[in-house]
BAMARVEX-26889 format. One record per residue (C-alpha): x, y, z; residue number from 1. Coordinates in Angstrom, 3 decimals. Layout:
BEGIN
@x=X y=Y z=Z n=NUM;
...
# end
This chain:
BEGIN
@x=130.871 y=187.643 z=157.438 n=1;
@x=128.929 y=187.031 z=154.237 n=2;
@x=126.018 y=185.565 z=156.218 n=3;
@x=125.927 y=188.604 z=158.497 n=4;
@x=126.036 y=190.951 z=155.510 n=5;
@x=123.071 y=189.382 z=153.723 n=6;
@x=121.009 y=188.458 z=156.788 n=7;
@x=118.632 y=191.464 z=156.566 n=8;
@x=117.816 y=190.389 z=153.026 n=9;
@x=117.511 y=186.656 z=153.713 n=10;
@x=115.245 y=187.455 z=156.671 n=11;
@x=113.127 y=189.583 z=154.323 n=12;
@x=112.927 y=186.722 z=151.811 n=13;
@x=111.606 y=184.436 z=154.557 n=14;
@x=109.054 y=187.077 z=155.601 n=15;
@x=108.005 y=187.579 z=151.970 n=16;
@x=107.581 y=183.832 z=151.502 n=17;
@x=105.243 y=183.747 z=154.505 n=18;
@x=103.208 y=186.589 z=153.014 n=19;
@x=102.903 y=184.656 z=149.751 n=20;
@x=102.050 y=181.346 z=151.418 n=21;
@x=99.308 y=182.915 z=153.538 n=22;
@x=97.694 y=185.097 z=150.873 n=23;
@x=93.947 y=185.032 z=151.500 n=24;
@x=92.995 y=184.539 z=147.858 n=25;
@x=94.920 y=181.276 z=147.313 n=26;
@x=92.507 y=178.520 z=146.310 n=27;
@x=94.548 y=176.065 z=144.262 n=28;
@x=98.059 y=174.699 z=143.872 n=29;
@x=98.330 y=176.781 z=140.689 n=30;
@x=97.639 y=179.922 z=142.725 n=31;
@x=100.396 y=179.063 z=145.197 n=32;
@x=102.880 y=178.087 z=142.494 n=33;
@x=102.214 y=181.387 z=140.728 n=34;
@x=102.799 y=183.109 z=144.057 n=35;
@x=106.233 y=181.542 z=144.365 n=36;
@x=107.047 y=182.575 z=140.794 n=37;
@x=105.799 y=186.063 z=141.630 n=38;
@x=108.091 y=186.047 z=144.678 n=39;
@x=111.094 y=185.239 z=142.465 n=40;
@x=110.313 y=188.281 z=140.341 n=41;
@x=109.974 y=190.477 z=143.438 n=42;
@x=113.337 y=189.211 z=144.750 n=43;
@x=114.950 y=189.935 z=141.415 n=44;
@x=113.467 y=193.427 z=141.177 n=45;
@x=114.303 y=194.401 z=144.762 n=46;
@x=117.962 y=193.448 z=144.341 n=47;
@x=118.105 y=195.273 z=141.029 n=48;
@x=116.577 y=198.451 z=142.438 n=49;
@x=118.878 y=198.389 z=145.476 n=50;
@x=122.156 y=197.500 z=143.779 n=51;
@x=121.823 y=199.143 z=140.351 n=52;
@x=120.693 y=202.372 z=141.967 n=53;
@x=123.159 y=205.135 z=142.877 n=54;
@x=121.529 y=208.410 z=143.881 n=55;
@x=124.625 y=210.352 z=142.810 n=56;
@x=124.905 y=208.588 z=139.436 n=57;
@x=121.374 y=207.597 z=138.365 n=58;
@x=120.542 y=205.153 z=135.607 n=59;
@x=117.211 y=204.136 z=134.121 n=60;
@x=116.295 y=200.708 z=135.481 n=61;
@x=113.860 y=198.293 z=133.810 n=62;
@x=112.638 y=196.249 z=136.792 n=63;
@x=109.084 y=195.427 z=135.663 n=64;
@x=108.628 y=192.938 z=132.845 n=65;
@x=107.372 y=189.410 z=132.167 n=66;
@x=109.894 y=187.919 z=134.613 n=67;
@x=109.239 y=190.499 z=137.346 n=68;
@x=105.546 y=191.366 z=137.308 n=69;
@x=103.919 y=193.864 z=139.677 n=70;
@x=101.141 y=196.390 z=140.027 n=71;
@x=98.993 y=194.956 z=137.208 n=72;
@x=101.870 y=195.758 z=134.865 n=73;
@x=100.841 y=196.681 z=131.355 n=74;
@x=101.888 y=194.039 z=128.779 n=75;
@x=102.161 y=196.834 z=126.205 n=76;
@x=104.666 y=198.924 z=128.181 n=77;
@x=108.370 y=199.193 z=128.753 n=78;
@x=108.879 y=200.717 z=132.198 n=79;
@x=111.973 y=202.740 z=133.152 n=80;
@x=112.598 y=204.283 z=136.555 n=81;
@x=115.250 y=206.183 z=138.523 n=82;
@x=115.505 y=207.442 z=142.080 n=83;
@x=115.852 y=211.219 z=142.404 n=84;
@x=117.241 y=213.786 z=144.803 n=85;
@x=114.807 y=216.698 z=144.956 n=86;
@x=117.705 y=219.153 z=145.363 n=87;
@x=119.491 y=218.090 z=142.168 n=88;
@x=119.137 y=218.950 z=138.481 n=89;
@x=118.705 y=216.191 z=135.888 n=90;
@x=118.710 y=215.819 z=132.116 n=91;
@x=116.849 y=213.030 z=130.338 n=92;
@x=118.063 y=212.536 z=126.782 n=93;
@x=117.076 y=210.103 z=124.111 n=94;
@x=115.870 y=209.269 z=120.672 n=95;
@x=112.127 y=208.831 z=120.258 n=96;
@x=111.133 y=205.415 z=118.973 n=97;
@x=107.879 y=204.693 z=117.170 n=98;
@x=105.847 y=203.561 z=120.196 n=99;
@x=102.283 y=204.823 z=120.446 n=100;
@x=103.078 y=206.795 z=123.588 n=101;
@x=106.143 y=207.975 z=125.489 n=102;
@x=105.394 y=209.541 z=128.866 n=103;
@x=107.269 y=210.960 z=131.843 n=104;
@x=106.247 y=211.246 z=135.475 n=105;
@x=108.003 y=212.526 z=138.600 n=106;
@x=106.547 y=211.295 z=141.889 n=107;
@x=107.025 y=212.337 z=145.492 n=108;
@x=107.444 y=208.779 z=146.700 n=109;
@x=106.687 y=205.164 z=145.912 n=110;
@x=103.421 y=203.244 z=145.858 n=111;
@x=102.674 y=201.898 z=149.333 n=112;
@x=100.282 y=199.663 z=151.294 n=113;
@x=98.754 y=202.701 z=153.044 n=114;
@x=97.169 y=205.343 z=150.854 n=115;
@x=98.090 y=203.681 z=147.561 n=116;
@x=99.490 y=206.222 z=145.128 n=117;
@x=102.093 y=208.890 z=145.942 n=118;
@x=101.733 y=212.496 z=144.810 n=119;
@x=102.516 y=213.082 z=141.157 n=120;
@x=104.646 y=216.231 z=140.848 n=121;
@x=104.653 y=216.361 z=137.058 n=122;
@x=103.304 y=214.074 z=134.350 n=123;
@x=103.242 y=214.587 z=130.579 n=124;
@x=103.893 y=212.869 z=127.276 n=125;
@x=106.428 y=213.723 z=124.592 n=126;
@x=104.039 y=216.078 z=122.823 n=127;
@x=105.310 y=218.653 z=125.353 n=128;
@x=108.949 y=218.109 z=124.343 n=129;
@x=110.854 y=219.562 z=121.424 n=130;
@x=111.639 y=216.448 z=119.402 n=131;
@x=114.088 y=216.977 z=116.523 n=132;
@x=113.427 y=215.512 z=113.051 n=133;
@x=115.837 y=212.667 z=113.840 n=134;
@x=113.821 y=211.832 z=116.981 n=135;
@x=116.324 y=213.179 z=119.513 n=136;
@x=115.165 y=215.197 z=122.510 n=137;
@x=116.347 y=216.587 z=125.833 n=138;
@x=114.332 y=217.275 z=128.974 n=139;
@x=115.951 y=219.200 z=131.819 n=140;
@x=114.275 y=219.394 z=135.236 n=141;
@x=114.979 y=220.087 z=138.899 n=142;
@x=115.644 y=220.980 z=141.546 n=143;
@x=112.136 y=219.770 z=142.351 n=144;
@x=111.448 y=219.685 z=146.103 n=145;
@x=110.024 y=216.358 z=147.228 n=146;
@x=110.939 y=214.494 z=144.042 n=147;
@x=111.798 y=210.848 z=144.754 n=148;
@x=111.110 y=208.834 z=141.612 n=149;
@x=111.102 y=209.239 z=137.852 n=150;
@x=108.977 y=206.828 z=135.806 n=151;
@x=109.139 y=206.678 z=132.002 n=152;
@x=106.710 y=204.522 z=130.040 n=153;
@x=107.012 y=203.481 z=126.400 n=154;
@x=103.657 y=202.031 z=125.358 n=155;
@x=103.119 y=200.002 z=122.190 n=156;
@x=99.823 y=199.750 z=120.341 n=157;
@x=101.132 y=197.595 z=117.477 n=158;
@x=103.622 y=195.101 z=118.868 n=159;
@x=104.693 y=193.955 z=115.414 n=160;
@x=105.789 y=197.276 z=113.934 n=161;
@x=106.486 y=199.865 z=116.650 n=162;
@x=110.085 y=200.181 z=117.865 n=163;
@x=111.507 y=201.236 z=121.247 n=164;
@x=113.632 y=204.356 z=121.458 n=165;
@x=116.820 y=205.071 z=123.438 n=166;
@x=116.738 y=206.817 z=126.803 n=167;
@x=119.209 y=207.793 z=129.513 n=168;
@x=119.448 y=210.144 z=132.493 n=169;
@x=122.230 y=212.353 z=133.866 n=170;
@x=122.558 y=214.240 z=137.135 n=171;
@x=124.266 y=217.468 z=136.136 n=172;
@x=126.250 y=218.110 z=139.343 n=173;
@x=127.908 y=214.661 z=139.390 n=174;
@x=129.026 y=214.362 z=135.781 n=175;
@x=132.770 y=213.739 z=135.792 n=176;
@x=132.748 y=212.751 z=139.486 n=177;
@x=133.854 y=209.225 z=140.334 n=178;
@x=131.349 y=206.870 z=141.965 n=179;
@x=131.786 y=205.809 z=145.578 n=180;
@x=133.452 y=202.370 z=145.850 n=181;
@x=131.190 y=199.571 z=147.163 n=182;
@x=132.527 y=199.407 z=150.738 n=183;
@x=131.242 y=196.934 z=153.304 n=184;
@x=128.941 y=199.429 z=155.044 n=185;
@x=127.444 y=200.529 z=151.738 n=186;
@x=126.858 y=196.931 z=150.652 n=187;
@x=125.206 y=196.144 z=153.982 n=188;
@x=122.891 y=199.119 z=153.492 n=189;
@x=121.966 y=197.960 z=150.005 n=190;
@x=121.039 y=194.473 z=151.255 n=191;
@x=118.918 y=196.111 z=153.940 n=192;
@x=117.210 y=198.345 z=151.364 n=193;
@x=116.590 y=195.371 z=149.072 n=194;
@x=114.861 y=193.534 z=151.912 n=195;
@x=112.618 y=196.490 z=152.685 n=196;
@x=111.770 y=196.900 z=148.996 n=197;
@x=110.904 y=193.204 z=148.736 n=198;
@x=108.513 y=193.035 z=151.675 n=199;
@x=107.099 y=196.488 z=150.964 n=200;
@x=106.284 y=195.697 z=147.333 n=201;
@x=104.380 y=192.526 z=148.244 n=202;
@x=102.417 y=194.314 z=150.966 n=203;
@x=101.703 y=197.197 z=148.583 n=204;
@x=100.308 y=195.118 z=145.750 n=205;
@x=98.259 y=192.990 z=148.161 n=206;
@x=96.592 y=196.177 z=149.379 n=207;
@x=96.422 y=198.220 z=146.174 n=208;
@x=93.495 y=196.541 z=144.355 n=209;
@x=91.324 y=196.976 z=147.461 n=210;
@x=91.714 y=200.744 z=147.081 n=211;
@x=90.443 y=200.656 z=143.497 n=212;
@x=89.515 y=197.436 z=141.605 n=213;
@x=87.629 y=195.810 z=144.465 n=214;
@x=85.673 y=198.955 z=145.188 n=215;
@x=83.700 y=198.077 z=142.037 n=216;
@x=80.980 y=195.381 z=142.053 n=217;
@x=82.199 y=192.067 z=140.667 n=218;
@x=81.854 y=191.573 z=136.893 n=219;
@x=81.483 y=195.300 z=136.223 n=220;
@x=83.793 y=198.016 z=134.916 n=221;
@x=83.971 y=201.678 z=135.901 n=222;
@x=83.503 y=204.533 z=133.418 n=223;
@x=86.776 y=205.979 z=132.054 n=224;
@x=88.492 y=208.173 z=134.618 n=225;
@x=91.923 y=209.443 z=135.585 n=226;
@x=94.213 y=206.589 z=136.522 n=227;
@x=95.174 y=206.675 z=140.227 n=228;
@x=98.754 y=207.901 z=140.372 n=229;
@x=98.841 y=208.018 z=136.599 n=230;
@x=99.263 y=210.440 z=133.751 n=231;
@x=97.297 y=213.500 z=132.736 n=232;
@x=96.759 y=212.085 z=129.241 n=233;
@x=95.661 y=208.613 z=130.431 n=234;
@x=92.214 y=207.335 z=131.334 n=235;
@x=91.355 y=203.903 z=132.626 n=236;
@x=88.389 y=201.687 z=133.411 n=237;
@x=88.824 y=199.177 z=136.220 n=238;
@x=87.012 y=196.186 z=137.678 n=239;
@x=87.380 y=192.535 z=138.568 n=240;
@x=85.827 y=189.285 z=137.435 n=241;
@x=84.613 y=186.069 z=139.004 n=242;
@x=83.682 y=183.370 z=136.520 n=243;
@x=82.990 y=179.654 z=136.495 n=244;
@x=84.526 y=177.578 z=133.723 n=245;
@x=81.243 y=177.634 z=131.770 n=246;
@x=80.738 y=181.398 z=132.098 n=247;
@x=82.045 y=184.409 z=130.196 n=248;
@x=82.078 y=188.185 z=130.362 n=249;
@x=81.307 y=190.099 z=127.183 n=250;
@x=82.954 y=193.532 z=127.330 n=251;
@x=81.813 y=196.003 z=124.666 n=252;
@x=83.616 y=199.323 z=124.190 n=253;
@x=83.775 y=201.813 z=121.304 n=254;
@x=87.003 y=201.941 z=119.348 n=255;
@x=88.649 y=205.234 z=120.319 n=256;
@x=89.950 y=207.093 z=117.273 n=257;
@x=91.002 y=210.090 z=119.389 n=258;
@x=93.891 y=208.366 z=121.132 n=259;
@x=97.040 y=206.628 z=119.960 n=260;
@x=96.629 y=203.739 z=122.374 n=261;
@x=93.665 y=201.755 z=123.679 n=262;
@x=93.863 y=198.346 z=125.352 n=263;
@x=92.328 y=195.829 z=127.733 n=264;
@x=93.946 y=193.236 z=129.988 n=265;
@x=93.077 y=190.699 z=132.651 n=266;
@x=95.395 y=189.773 z=135.505 n=267;
@x=95.789 y=187.504 z=138.505 n=268;
@x=94.923 y=188.003 z=142.160 n=269;
@x=98.617 y=188.710 z=142.716 n=270;
@x=97.705 y=192.017 z=141.033 n=271;
@x=100.070 y=191.238 z=138.203 n=272;
@x=99.808 y=190.498 z=134.514 n=273;
@x=99.357 y=186.875 z=133.516 n=274;
@x=101.219 y=185.143 z=130.674 n=275;
@x=100.805 y=187.579 z=127.782 n=276;
@x=103.441 y=185.939 z=125.599 n=277;
@x=102.011 y=182.437 z=125.025 n=278;
@x=98.417 y=183.305 z=125.939 n=279;
@x=96.155 y=186.158 z=124.869 n=280;
@x=95.546 y=187.895 z=128.183 n=281;
@x=95.649 y=191.416 z=126.753 n=282;
@x=94.733 y=193.130 z=123.495 n=283;
@x=95.387 y=196.590 z=122.071 n=284;
@x=93.086 y=198.124 z=119.521 n=285;
@x=95.682 y=197.276 z=116.848 n=286;
@x=95.534 y=193.607 z=117.877 n=287;
@x=91.728 y=193.534 z=118.135 n=288;
@x=89.014 y=192.921 z=115.571 n=289;
@x=86.711 y=195.934 z=115.309 n=290;
@x=83.105 y=195.122 z=114.460 n=291;
@x=81.378 y=196.916 z=111.540 n=292;
@x=79.516 y=199.141 z=114.010 n=293;
@x=82.810 y=200.487 z=115.385 n=294;
@x=82.627 y=198.491 z=118.601 n=295;
@x=85.274 y=196.273 z=120.156 n=296;
@x=83.714 y=193.177 z=121.700 n=297;
@x=85.890 y=191.074 z=123.996 n=298;
@x=85.074 y=187.780 z=125.658 n=299;
@x=86.766 y=187.006 z=128.980 n=300;
@x=86.575 y=183.296 z=129.754 n=301;
@x=88.472 y=180.144 z=130.585 n=302;
@x=87.032 y=178.184 z=127.649 n=303;
@x=87.677 y=179.167 z=124.044 n=304;
@x=84.711 y=181.108 z=122.609 n=305;
@x=86.138 y=180.720 z=119.106 n=306;
@x=86.754 y=184.417 z=118.365 n=307;
@x=89.803 y=186.610 z=117.813 n=308;
@x=89.017 y=188.944 z=120.738 n=309;
@x=89.246 y=186.252 z=123.416 n=310;
@x=90.943 y=187.172 z=126.707 n=311;
@x=92.100 y=183.985 z=128.405 n=312;
@x=91.731 y=183.680 z=132.175 n=313;
@x=94.404 y=180.908 z=132.190 n=314;
@x=92.984 y=178.969 z=135.121 n=315;
@x=92.076 y=181.995 z=137.262 n=316;
@x=88.465 y=182.097 z=138.410 n=317;
@x=88.976 y=185.626 z=139.731 n=318;
@x=91.183 y=188.546 z=138.822 n=319;
@x=91.410 y=192.241 z=137.924 n=320;
@x=90.398 y=193.815 z=134.608 n=321;
@x=91.739 y=197.102 z=133.267 n=322;
@x=91.134 y=199.144 z=130.126 n=323;
@x=93.505 y=201.993 z=129.243 n=324;
@x=93.405 y=204.933 z=126.845 n=325;
@x=96.584 y=207.006 z=126.371 n=326;
@x=97.768 y=210.015 z=124.383 n=327;
@x=94.237 y=211.293 z=124.292 n=328;
@x=93.223 y=214.236 z=122.139 n=329;
@x=90.038 y=214.816 z=124.144 n=330;
@x=88.590 y=213.760 z=127.461 n=331;
@x=86.409 y=210.676 z=127.687 n=332;
@x=82.884 y=210.353 z=129.030 n=333;
@x=80.741 y=207.400 z=130.102 n=334;
@x=79.684 y=206.864 z=126.474 n=335;
@x=83.314 y=206.062 z=125.620 n=336;
@x=83.530 y=203.404 z=128.296 n=337;
@x=82.693 y=199.716 z=128.412 n=338;
@x=79.514 y=197.796 z=129.068 n=339;
@x=79.706 y=194.322 z=130.600 n=340;
@x=77.427 y=191.290 z=130.479 n=341;
@x=77.979 y=187.915 z=132.170 n=342;
@x=76.702 y=185.085 z=129.977 n=343;
@x=76.955 y=181.346 z=129.521 n=344;
@x=80.050 y=180.523 z=127.501 n=345;
@x=77.984 y=178.294 z=125.192 n=346;
@x=75.724 y=181.247 z=124.323 n=347;
@x=78.526 y=183.566 z=123.160 n=348;
@x=78.159 y=182.825 z=119.402 n=349;
@x=74.455 y=183.694 z=119.535 n=350;
@x=74.942 y=186.833 z=121.614 n=351;
@x=77.649 y=188.543 z=119.573 n=352;
@x=75.991 y=190.511 z=116.743 n=353;
@x=78.998 y=190.109 z=114.434 n=354;
@x=80.282 y=186.701 z=115.503 n=355;
@x=83.172 y=185.658 z=113.268 n=356;
@x=84.709 y=182.298 z=114.175 n=357;
@x=88.464 y=181.795 z=114.411 n=358;
@x=89.934 y=178.333 z=113.899 n=359;
@x=92.420 y=176.855 z=116.372 n=360;
@x=95.107 y=177.175 z=113.673 n=361;
@x=94.333 y=180.879 z=113.191 n=362;
@x=94.405 y=181.451 z=116.931 n=363;
@x=97.741 y=179.646 z=117.211 n=364;
@x=99.157 y=182.074 z=114.649 n=365;
@x=97.978 y=184.980 z=116.793 n=366;
@x=99.892 y=183.480 z=119.718 n=367;
@x=102.962 y=182.956 z=117.542 n=368;
@x=102.838 y=186.640 z=116.582 n=369;
@x=102.763 y=187.590 z=120.265 n=370;
@x=105.790 y=185.403 z=120.976 n=371;
@x=107.753 y=186.945 z=118.129 n=372;
@x=106.849 y=190.472 z=119.219 n=373;
@x=107.766 y=189.986 z=122.881 n=374;
@x=111.074 y=188.387 z=121.858 n=375;
@x=111.795 y=191.303 z=119.523 n=376;
@x=111.044 y=193.789 z=122.282 n=377;
@x=113.372 y=191.754 z=124.556 n=378;
@x=111.666 y=192.444 z=127.886 n=379;
@x=113.921 y=190.924 z=130.562 n=380;
# end
């Protein structure tokens, strides 16, 4: 009976494994091994979303993190989500932490392999909430016809000092009502849902970068613009790279003093973050060295250019690039965006106007700081 109960999910795992094995961008054994690790994270997240979820008694679920990567996940973010009933009323309560940004978004569906982003019904940051002096707040919403998903993002500019808050959700008409016991039919449905979530998420994130990142010429970045499916107060610049081991991209962008958060990251062809704990694959403006002229200059490369603002490609010859600005106080124009130049890695010291070398020991300390910060944030 157990085999029959889980068969829809085990069949979905086999289908998902075939999708991973036959991904068109696989070039090396490392690519395939990363795909299997990516699959493990997708399995974990799909089971969590199916079994932790109860539409009548919602909870905030953290299903995207360094062990379950997806959708070019932001290394600087804690993601929380809940499924919604558009006919119900909800209250989100919490205590504001010290993160650079705390934002809320209600969507009319999930990201999918056709069309990309669902409709955003409402999206705002905590500047629109009444936050008490002790950091507590309450946001009441609904009924909201068509609402399917709530996404909350806590985004950290300074990993070493900013602290997460506390958040939870209540559905007002089911408070005090007992949950439905996990009967056999309900369990069977959850395994079926988990299987659909698993296969659907892999198909979605295979397709998604072709709607956006790969519409840009290789080794370029778009001007800042509204993030597809994102927040009103967020802008992003997107692109993708293709580099040989002896090549580098120099990305130059002004430091934005009119936003609480600014960052850059590179990812893998699985459209997911790469190891941001023991490698430097992302940098916020707080983690970056700003040149005397107010510019942030990053070098994307496999080999070490010997600078603090190195973004490691960690064995990936190709992959997506994304810059983000959040909690903006003004809109951004092309002059606020990045410029990109592909150069020989050996020429980097001569091409950077304010080249300041970093020793291997100094770089190792930067990595140690990342490890400590991720452990303190306890993303799992």
